[in-house]
KOLSEBA-904427 format. One record per residue: residue number from 1; residue in three letters; chain; x, y, z of N, C-alpha, C, O in turn. Coordinates in steps of 0.02 Angstrom, whole numbers, plus 50000, padded with zeros to 5 digits. Each point is the difference from the previous one (the first is absolute). Layout:
# residues N
{nr:NUM; rest:ala; kette:A; n_c1:X; n_c2:Y; n_c3:Z; ca_c1:X; ca_c2:Y; ca_c3:Z; c_c1:X; c_c2:Y; c_c3:Z; o_c1:X; o_c2:Y; o_c3:Z}
...
END
This chain:
# residues 71
{nr:1; rest:met; kette:A; n_c1:56767; n_c2:55804; n_c3:55508; ca_c1:49953; ca_c2:50008; ca_c3:49981; c_c1:49998; c_c2:50048; c_c3:49938; o_c1:50046; o_c2:50041; o_c3:49998}
{nr:2; rest:lys; kette:A; n_c1:49910; n_c2:49960; n_c3:49954; ca_c1:50004; ca_c2:50041; ca_c3:49936; c_c1:49919; c_c2:50053; c_c3:50039; o_c1:49954; o_c2:49991; o_c3:50040}
{nr:3; rest:ile; kette:A; n_c1:50071; n_c2:50056; n_c3:49921; ca_c1:49959; ca_c2:50057; ca_c3:50017; c_c1:50021; c_c2:50046; c_c3:49934; o_c1:50046; o_c2:49989; o_c3:49960}
{nr:4; rest:ile; kette:A; n_c1:49888; n_c2:50086; n_c3:50043; ca_c1:50014; ca_c2:50029; ca_c3:49965; c_c1:49971; c_c2:50077; c_c3:50026; o_c1:49947; o_c2:50020; o_c3:50025}
{nr:5; rest:leu; kette:A; n_c1:50109; n_c2:50007; n_c3:49957; ca_c1:50004; ca_c2:50081; ca_c3:50039; c_c1:49949; c_c2:50038; c_c3:49967; o_c1:50005; o_c2:50022; o_c3:49942}
{nr:6; rest:ser; kette:A; n_c1:49940; n_c2:49987; n_c3:50103; ca_c1:49965; ca_c2:50060; ca_c3:50019; c_c1:50028; c_c2:50086; c_c3:49973; o_c1:49982; o_c2:50035; o_c3:49953}
{nr:7; rest:lys; kette:A; n_c1:50068; n_c2:49978; n_c3:50102; ca_c1:50013; ca_c2:50061; ca_c3:49995; c_c1:50100; c_c2:49970; c_c3:50002; o_c1:50034; o_c2:49948; o_c3:50003}
{nr:8; rest:asp; kette:A; n_c1:49972; n_c2:50104; n_c3:49994; ca_c1:50089; ca_c2:50011; ca_c3:49969; c_c1:50038; c_c2:49970; c_c3:50095; o_c1:49969; o_c2:50020; o_c3:50049}
{nr:9; rest:val; kette:A; n_c1:50068; n_c2:49953; n_c3:49958; ca_c1:50045; ca_c2:49973; ca_c3:50073; c_c1:50067; c_c2:50015; c_c3:49994; o_c1:50029; o_c2:49971; o_c3:49954}
{nr:10; rest:asp; kette:A; n_c1:49998; n_c2:50060; n_c3:50076; ca_c1:50066; ca_c2:50025; ca_c3:50001; c_c1:50028; c_c2:49923; c_c3:49999; o_c1:49965; o_c2:49955; o_c3:50023}
{nr:11; rest:lys; kette:A; n_c1:50109; n_c2:50030; n_c3:49946; ca_c1:50018; ca_c2:49967; ca_c3:50003; c_c1:49969; c_c2:49911; c_c3:49987; o_c1:50023; o_c2:49950; o_c3:50028}
{nr:12; rest:leu; kette:A; n_c1:49913; n_c2:50049; n_c3:49915; ca_c1:49983; ca_c2:49949; ca_c3:50017; c_c1:49972; c_c2:50001; c_c3:49928; o_c1:50017; o_c2:49950; o_c3:49969}
{nr:13; rest:gly; kette:A; n_c1:49941; n_c2:50098; n_c3:49992; ca_c1:49995; ca_c2:50017; ca_c3:49946; c_c1:49947; c_c2:50043; c_c3:49978; o_c1:49975; o_c2:50030; o_c3:50048}
{nr:14; rest:asp; kette:A; n_c1:49995; n_c2:49987; n_c3:49890; ca_c1:49967; ca_c2:50041; ca_c3:49971; c_c1:49915; c_c2:49971; c_c3:50012; o_c1:49999; o_c2:49941; o_c3:50019}
{nr:15; rest:ala; kette:A; n_c1:49932; n_c2:50090; n_c3:49974; ca_c1:49955; ca_c2:49990; ca_c3:50033; c_c1:49991; c_c2:49945; c_c3:49885; o_c1:50025; o_c2:50017; o_c3:49947}
{nr:16; rest:gly; kette:A; n_c1:49945; n_c2:49941; n_c3:50066; ca_c1:49995; ca_c2:49965; ca_c3:49952; c_c1:50022; c_c2:49912; c_c3:49994; o_c1:49982; o_c2:49946; o_c3:49975}
{nr:17; rest:ser; kette:A; n_c1:50069; n_c2:50082; n_c3:50065; ca_c1:50083; ca_c2:49966; ca_c3:50012; c_c1:49967; c_c2:49936; c_c3:50020; o_c1:49950; o_c2:49999; o_c3:50036}
{nr:18; rest:ile; kette:A; n_c1:50085; n_c2:49938; n_c3:49934; ca_c1:49973; ca_c2:49930; ca_c3:50036; c_c1:50079; c_c2:49974; c_c3:50050; o_c1:50059; o_c2:50008; o_c3:49983}
{nr:19; rest:val; kette:A; n_c1:49915; n_c2:49961; n_c3:50079; ca_c1:50073; ca_c2:50032; ca_c3:50019; c_c1:49999; c_c2:49921; c_c3:50043; o_c1:49946; o_c2:49971; o_c3:50003}
{nr:20; rest:ser; kette:A; n_c1:50106; n_c2:50003; n_c3:50024; ca_c1:49991; ca_c2:49969; ca_c3:50034; c_c1:50031; c_c2:49994; c_c3:50094; o_c1:50057; o_c2:50021; o_c3:50010}
{nr:21; rest:val; kette:A; n_c1:49915; n_c2:49958; n_c3:50033; ca_c1:50013; ca_c2:50071; ca_c3:50062; c_c1:49981; c_c2:49906; c_c3:50042; o_c1:49976; o_c2:49953; o_c3:49969}
{nr:22; rest:lys; kette:A; n_c1:50047; n_c2:50048; n_c3:50113; ca_c1:49974; ca_c2:49951; ca_c3:50037; c_c1:49909; c_c2:50002; c_c3:50019; o_c1:49968; o_c2:50052; o_c3:50007}
{nr:23; rest:ser; kette:A; n_c1:50014; n_c2:49901; n_c3:49997; ca_c1:49935; ca_c2:50006; ca_c3:50026; c_c1:49979; c_c2:50040; c_c3:50071; o_c1:49948; o_c2:50023; o_c3:50023}
{nr:24; rest:gly; kette:A; n_c1:50087; n_c2:49974; n_c3:49987; ca_c1:49971; ca_c2:50052; ca_c3:50067; c_c1:50006; c_c2:50079; c_c3:50006; o_c1:49968; o_c2:50043; o_c3:50031}
{nr:25; rest:tyr; kette:A; n_c1:50094; n_c2:49957; n_c3:49921; ca_c1:49988; ca_c2:50082; ca_c3:50000; c_c1:49951; c_c2:50009; c_c3:49939; o_c1:49980; o_c2:50058; o_c3:49996}
{nr:26; rest:ala; kette:A; n_c1:49991; n_c2:49891; n_c3:49947; ca_c1:49937; ca_c2:50018; ca_c3:49959; c_c1:49945; c_c2:50001; c_c3:50066; o_c1:49972; o_c2:50053; o_c3:50012}
{nr:27; rest:arg; kette:A; n_c1:50013; n_c2:49885; n_c3:50033; ca_c1:49931; ca_c2:50001; ca_c3:50030; c_c1:50020; c_c2:50064; c_c3:50054; o_c1:49951; o_c2:50019; o_c3:50031}
{nr:28; rest:asn; kette:A; n_c1:50097; n_c2:50009; n_c3:49980; ca_c1:50006; ca_c2:50035; ca_c3:50063; c_c1:49990; c_c2:50079; c_c3:50011; o_c1:49974; o_c2:50039; o_c3:50040}
{nr:29; rest:tyr; kette:A; n_c1:50073; n_c2:49960; n_c3:49886; ca_c1:49973; ca_c2:50063; ca_c3:49993; c_c1:49994; c_c2:50037; c_c3:49930; o_c1:49957; o_c2:50042; o_c3:49991}
{nr:30; rest:leu; kette:A; n_c1:50084; n_c2:49941; n_c3:49965; ca_c1:49990; ca_c2:50013; ca_c3:49931; c_c1:49893; c_c2:50015; c_c3:49976; o_c1:49962; o_c2:50045; o_c3:49982}
{nr:31; rest:ile; kette:A; n_c1:50035; n_c2:49884; n_c3:50034; ca_c1:49914; ca_c2:50008; ca_c3:49983; c_c1:49939; c_c2:50040; c_c3:50046; o_c1:49951; o_c2:50028; o_c3:49976}
{nr:32; rest:pro; kette:A; n_c1:50062; n_c2:49966; n_c3:50080; ca_c1:49962; ca_c2:50013; ca_c3:50031; c_c1:50015; c_c2:50067; c_c3:49997; o_c1:49949; o_c2:50031; o_c3:50015}
{nr:33; rest:asn; kette:A; n_c1:50124; n_c2:50029; n_c3:49966; ca_c1:49997; ca_c2:50051; ca_c3:49997; c_c1:49976; c_c2:50027; c_c3:49931; o_c1:50022; o_c2:50055; o_c3:49984}
{nr:34; rest:gly; kette:A; n_c1:49938; n_c2:49914; n_c3:49976; ca_c1:49984; ca_c2:50011; ca_c3:49927; c_c1:50064; c_c2:49994; c_c3:49952; o_c1:49988; o_c2:50002; o_c3:49939}
{nr:35; rest:leu; kette:A; n_c1:50088; n_c2:49988; n_c3:50086; ca_c1:50042; ca_c2:50006; ca_c3:49985; c_c1:50024; c_c2:49959; c_c3:49920; o_c1:50038; o_c2:50016; o_c3:49953}
{nr:36; rest:ala; kette:A; n_c1:49914; n_c2:49921; n_c3:50063; ca_c1:50001; ca_c2:49940; ca_c3:49950; c_c1:49951; c_c2:49960; c_c3:50003; o_c1:49955; o_c2:50021; o_c3:50037}
{nr:37; rest:val; kette:A; n_c1:50032; n_c2:49909; n_c3:49930; ca_c1:49954; ca_c2:49957; ca_c3:49964; c_c1:50028; c_c2:49939; c_c3:49984; o_c1:50056; o_c2:49992; o_c3:49976}
{nr:38; rest:ala; kette:A; n_c1:49901; n_c2:49961; n_c3:50040; ca_c1:50047; ca_c2:49925; ca_c3:49974; c_c1:49994; c_c2:50027; c_c3:49942; o_c1:49976; o_c2:50052; o_c3:49978}
{nr:39; rest:ala; kette:A; n_c1:50062; n_c2:49880; n_c3:49990; ca_c1:50025; ca_c2:49999; ca_c3:49944; c_c1:49980; c_c2:49962; c_c3:49956; o_c1:50040; o_c2:49972; o_c3:49962}
{nr:40; rest:thr; kette:A; n_c1:49870; n_c2:50017; n_c3:50033; ca_c1:49950; ca_c2:49924; ca_c3:49974; c_c1:50002; c_c2:50026; c_c3:49937; o_c1:50015; o_c2:50059; o_c3:49994}
{nr:41; rest:glu; kette:A; n_c1:49970; n_c2:49905; n_c3:49952; ca_c1:49996; ca_c2:50005; ca_c3:49949; c_c1:49942; c_c2:50045; c_c3:49968; o_c1:49999; o_c2:50027; o_c3:49945}
{nr:42; rest:his; kette:A; n_c1:49946; n_c2:49974; n_c3:50113; ca_c1:49942; ca_c2:50059; ca_c3:49974; c_c1:50062; c_c2:50043; c_c3:50019; o_c1:50044; o_c2:49996; o_c3:49957}
{nr:43; rest:asn; kette:A; n_c1:49971; n_c2:50048; n_c3:50102; ca_c1:50028; ca_c2:50044; ca_c3:50004; c_c1:50054; c_c2:50019; c_c3:49945; o_c1:50005; o_c2:50058; o_c3:49978}
{nr:44; rest:ile; kette:A; n_c1:50029; n_c2:49897; n_c3:50003; ca_c1:50063; ca_c2:50023; ca_c3:49947; c_c1:49961; c_c2:50006; c_c3:49946; o_c1:50018; o_c2:50037; o_c3:49954}
{nr:45; rest:ser; kette:A; n_c1:49922; n_c2:49925; n_c3:50040; ca_c1:49970; ca_c2:50036; ca_c3:49916; c_c1:49968; c_c2:50087; c_c3:50010; o_c1:49998; o_c2:50046; o_c3:49959}
{nr:46; rest:val; kette:A; n_c1:49982; n_c2:49949; n_c3:50110; ca_c1:49969; ca_c2:50081; ca_c3:49991; c_c1:50062; c_c2:50058; c_c3:49994; o_c1:49994; o_c2:50050; o_c3:49964}
{nr:47; rest:val; kette:A; n_c1:50070; n_c2:49933; n_c3:50080; ca_c1:50051; ca_c2:50041; ca_c3:50003; c_c1:50013; c_c2:49995; c_c3:49906; o_c1:50003; o_c2:50057; o_c3:49977}
{nr:48; rest:asn; kette:A; n_c1:50000; n_c2:49910; n_c3:49992; ca_c1:50021; ca_c2:49985; ca_c3:49925; c_c1:49959; c_c2:50050; c_c3:49982; o_c1:50023; o_c2:50056; o_c3:49991}
{nr:49; rest:ala; kette:A; n_c1:49908; n_c2:49931; n_c3:50001; ca_c1:49965; ca_c2:50021; ca_c3:49967; c_c1:49997; c_c2:50081; c_c3:50009; o_c1:49981; o_c2:50036; o_c3:49953}
{nr:50; rest:ser; kette:A; n_c1:50038; n_c2:49990; n_c3:50113; ca_c1:49985; ca_c2:50060; ca_c3:50030; c_c1:50066; c_c2:50039; c_c3:49950; o_c1:49996; o_c2:50045; o_c3:49958}
{nr:51; rest:ile; kette:A; n_c1:50067; n_c2:49916; n_c3:50069; ca_c1:50069; ca_c2:50040; ca_c3:49943; c_c1:49990; c_c2:49987; c_c3:49913; o_c1:50034; o_c2:50022; o_c3:49954}
{nr:52; rest:lys; kette:A; n_c1:49925; n_c2:49948; n_c3:50045; ca_c1:49965; ca_c2:49974; ca_c3:49898; c_c1:49952; c_c2:50071; c_c3:50005; o_c1:50004; o_c2:50036; o_c3:49950}
{nr:53; rest:gln; kette:A; n_c1:49950; n_c2:49989; n_c3:50107; ca_c1:49961; ca_c2:50040; ca_c3:49977; c_c1:50045; c_c2:50084; c_c3:50019; o_c1:49967; o_c2:50050; o_c3:49985}
{nr:54; rest:gln; kette:A; n_c1:50092; n_c2:49960; n_c3:50040; ca_c1:50025; ca_c2:50037; ca_c3:49994; c_c1:50055; c_c2:50050; c_c3:49967; o_c1:50013; o_c2:50060; o_c3:49993}
{nr:55; rest:ser; kette:A; n_c1:50011; n_c2:49876; n_c3:49994; ca_c1:50050; ca_c2:49997; ca_c3:49958; c_c1:49963; c_c2:50047; c_c3:49917; o_c1:50031; o_c2:50042; o_c3:49968}
{nr:56; rest:ile; kette:A; n_c1:49909; n_c2:49935; n_c3:50019; ca_c1:49950; ca_c2:50015; ca_c3:49955; c_c1:49976; c_c2:50085; c_c3:50013; o_c1:49989; o_c2:50044; o_c3:49958}
{nr:57; rest:val; kette:A; n_c1:50009; n_c2:49958; n_c3:50098; ca_c1:49985; ca_c2:50061; ca_c3:50009; c_c1:50041; c_c2:50068; c_c3:50004; o_c1:49982; o_c2:50059; o_c3:49995}
{nr:58; rest:asp; kette:A; n_c1:50091; n_c2:49904; n_c3:50020; ca_c1:50064; ca_c2:50032; ca_c3:49993; c_c1:49995; c_c2:50006; c_c3:49917; o_c1:49991; o_c2:50053; o_c3:49970}
{nr:59; rest:ala; kette:A; n_c1:50015; n_c2:49892; n_c3:50003; ca_c1:50020; ca_c2:50015; ca_c3:49910; c_c1:49927; c_c2:50063; c_c3:49997; o_c1:50020; o_c2:50053; o_c3:49975}
{nr:60; rest:lys; kette:A; n_c1:49909; n_c2:49948; n_c3:50043; ca_c1:49973; ca_c2:50041; ca_c3:49960; c_c1:50035; c_c2:50078; c_c3:50035; o_c1:50006; o_c2:50049; o_c3:49964}
{nr:61; rest:asn; kette:A; n_c1:50013; n_c2:49953; n_c3:50098; ca_c1:50034; ca_c2:50054; ca_c3:50024; c_c1:50048; c_c2:50044; c_c3:49969; o_c1:50001; o_c2:50061; o_c3:49997}
{nr:62; rest:val; kette:A; n_c1:50046; n_c2:49885; n_c3:49977; ca_c1:50054; ca_c2:50019; ca_c3:49947; c_c1:49973; c_c2:50043; c_c3:49929; o_c1:50017; o_c2:50053; o_c3:49975}
{nr:63; rest:gln; kette:A; n_c1:49932; n_c2:49894; n_c3:50007; ca_c1:49985; ca_c2:50029; ca_c3:49930; c_c1:49975; c_c2:50062; c_c3:49993; o_c1:50013; o_c2:50044; o_c3:49959}
{nr:64; rest:thr; kette:A; n_c1:49947; n_c2:49953; n_c3:50089; ca_c1:49958; ca_c2:50086; ca_c3:50033; c_c1:50058; c_c2:50038; c_c3:50007; o_c1:49998; o_c2:50055; o_c3:49974}
{nr:65; rest:leu; kette:A; n_c1:50058; n_c2:49928; n_c3:50057; ca_c1:50022; ca_c2:50056; ca_c3:50002; c_c1:50041; c_c2:50026; c_c3:49954; o_c1:50015; o_c2:50060; o_c3:49998}
{nr:66; rest:asn; kette:A; n_c1:50009; n_c2:49890; n_c3:49956; ca_c1:50065; ca_c2:50022; ca_c3:49928; c_c1:49971; c_c2:50037; c_c3:49964; o_c1:50025; o_c2:50053; o_c3:49979}
{nr:67; rest:leu; kette:A; n_c1:49890; n_c2:49919; n_c3:50002; ca_c1:49951; ca_c2:50036; ca_c3:49985; c_c1:50002; c_c2:50083; c_c3:49996; o_c1:50007; o_c2:50038; o_c3:49953}
{nr:68; rest:trp; kette:A; n_c1:49985; n_c2:49972; n_c3:50114; ca_c1:50010; ca_c2:50066; ca_c3:50064; c_c1:50057; c_c2:50024; c_c3:49953; o_c1:49994; o_c2:50044; o_c3:49958}
{nr:69; rest:gln; kette:A; n_c1:50066; n_c2:49920; n_c3:50055; ca_c1:50064; ca_c2:50041; ca_c3:49953; c_c1:50015; c_c2:50018; c_c3:49931; o_c1:50049; o_c2:50030; o_c3:49978}
{nr:70; rest:ile; kette:A; n_c1:49889; n_c2:49943; n_c3:49988; ca_c1:50036; ca_c2:49987; ca_c3:49913; c_c1:49948; c_c2:50058; c_c3:50004; o_c1:50019; o_c2:50047; o_c3:49964}
{nr:71; rest:ser; kette:A; n_c1:49923; n_c2:49966; n_c3:50065; ca_c1:49986; ca_c2:50064; ca_c3:49977; c_c1:50020; c_c2:50068; c_c3:50003; o_c1:49970; o_c2:50043; o_c3:49968}
END
């Protein structure tokens, strides 16, 4: 079963990663504890949009930091 990790999980991956695990592990542990969501097309697009938005914010922060260092 493919899932998207909501939080970092030791020996499995970082938040936002799409990983494949046994369905029982996903249904009985990861999803109920809020550590993952099912990797549906909708959830994947939401995560990709979130990653894109975060990279835009990071780029703006870097530009702002560079302006402060130049001054």
